N, C-alpha and C positions, 0 to 999 in steps of 0.2 A: 504494500500500500504506500501511497505518497505521504511522506512525513510532513505535517504542517510545522511551521516555525512556532516556537513557544508562545509568541505573542498572539498567534492566530489559533492556538489550540482551543478546542471546545470540548465540553463534557462528552458529547457524542463521539468524538474522535477517540477519547480515552476508553469509553465503554466498548466501542467497536474493536479496538486493539486487544482489549482484555478477552473479548469473546473469541477472537481469532486464536489467541494463545490457548484458551481453554480447549478449543476443538483440535488444535494441532498438537499440543503437548500435555494437556491434562490440567487438572485443578491446581496441582502444586506449582505449576509454571506461572500462575497468575499472581504476580507481585507488583508492587509499585515500581520497583527497579526494572523488572523485565518489560513491563508495559511502556515505561519511559524510554528504554532502549529501543523498543520496536518503533516508537514514534520519533526517535532521533532527538530527544530532549532530555534534560535532567529531570529527576523525580520531583523537584520543587514545584513546578507549575501544576502537576497533577493534583496536589493536595488542595489547591485553591479551586480546581475545577470539579473534583468529585469527592474530596475529603480523604479519609484514610482507606486502608485496604478493605476493612469491613464495609465501609460505605460503597466502595467500588464493587464489591461482590453483591451487595444489595442492588446496585444499579444494573448489574448484569442479570440478576434474577428478575428484576422488574421488566427489563427488555425482553427476556425470555417469555414472560407471560403476557406481554402487551398484545392487544388485538387478537385474543385467543379465538374468538368466534365472531362472525358477522352480526350486524345489527338485526338482521332478519330472523335471528334465532327465536325471538319472542312470538313470531307469527305461526310457528308450527305447534303441533300437539306437545304437551309437556313431556311425554315419554320420548318423543323424537328429539326434543331439545336436550334431555338428559343424555341420550346416546350421542348426539352430535358434540355436545360440550365435553363429555368424558373422552371421546375418541380424540378430540382436538388437544385436550390436556395431556393425554397419554402420548400422542405423537410429539408434542412439544417437549415434554420432560425427557422422553427417551432419546431425543436428539442431543442431549447433554452427555458427554462421554464419562462423566463422573457423578454418581448420585450424591456425593457430599454437598454439591451446590444445591441440589433439590432439598436435601434434609436441613440445610442451614438457612434456607430462604425465609425471610420474614413472613409472619402470618398475614400481614396486611397486603403483601403482594398477591397472595392467593385470594384474599377477600376482594380486592379490586377486580381480579380476573373472574370471580364468581358472580358478579352483579348481574350480568345478562341471564345466567341460569336462574338466579333467584327471581328475577322479574318474570321469566317464562313460567316458573312454577306458580308464582302469584297469579298470573293470568290464567293458569290452568285450574284455579280454585283452591290452591293451598293457602292457608293462613301464613302470615309472615314467619311465625316461629316454626311452622311445619316446613316452609320453604327453606329456611336457614338450616334446619336439621337435615333435610333431604340433601341439600347441597353439600353439607359437611360430610355426610356419609359417602357421597359420590367422590368428593375430593380426596378424602382419606383413603378410600378404596383404590383410587388411581395412583396416588403417591406411593402407597404400600406396594402395589403391584409392580410399578416401575422399578422400585428399589430392589425387590426380590428378583424381578425379571433380569435385570442387568447382571446381578451376581450369579444367577443360575446359568445364564448363557455363557458367562466367563468360566464357570467351574465345571461344565459338563465334560466328562471323560469318556473315552472309548467311542466305538461306533454307535450310531443311532439306528434303532430297529424299526422306526416308523410304525408303531403299533396302531391298531384300528381305532383306539381311543386316544385323541390328542392329549399329550401330557402323561400317558400311561407307561412310558419307558422308565424303569427304575434308574437307568444310567443318567437320566437328565432330559432336558428339553432342547429343541432347536428353535429357530425363530418362528417357523410355521406353527409349532406347538404353542409357543408363547402367544402368538396372535389369536389362535383358536381359544386358548384359555381366557384371554382377556375378553373376548366376545361372550364367552359363556358366563364369566363373572358379571359382565354388564347385564346380560339377560336376567340373571338371578337378582341382581340389585334392582332393576326396574320392576321385576315381578313383586319383589318385597315392598317397594314403594307403592305399587298398585294395590296391593293387599291392604295397605294402610290408608289408601285413598280410593275406595271402590266406587265412588259416585260416578266417575267418568272412566269406564274401562277402556284402555287404549287399544287402538287397532294400528299396529305398527309391525314392521318386519326388520329385525336386526339379526 
């Protein structure tokens, strides 16, 4: 990337460089010194643009979760909205090569990303506490799945037998298994939410 002069450096330049380092070299490579070196400046101006390293990692996480779903999310059936939002969150989180960033992300970054889903659930007849609870269940489910998924794919040993039931090989899972298991978990989750909210039985295909 083209390195801006220190005087022209903006917060977006710093966050973008940090994200590039994260994807190329991993979580441990993201330091103020390494980001500054990538930008061709001293570390000093970075602190006035983004704060300290924790602030930088927060900004990276905020960027990761920004614009998670389109505004049209609220016009679909609430169950379809859950599926669309959960898949978008899953895809965005597993694009990060190290789950430590996901696990350290501030709660408020996820809260901001969840607002479209809460609005869709409210439009679907959920009360505000019910919508918040449902969104929290979906969010925690996806975060937990991504964390275990990345570790499981990295730790699988030996050949994969491709059993008839996805995820049924004691030796571990491959990416196709993980994708199938995520869809199954999502179906179970939506079925559970439907059981708690039976007034409007969804007609959807996932």
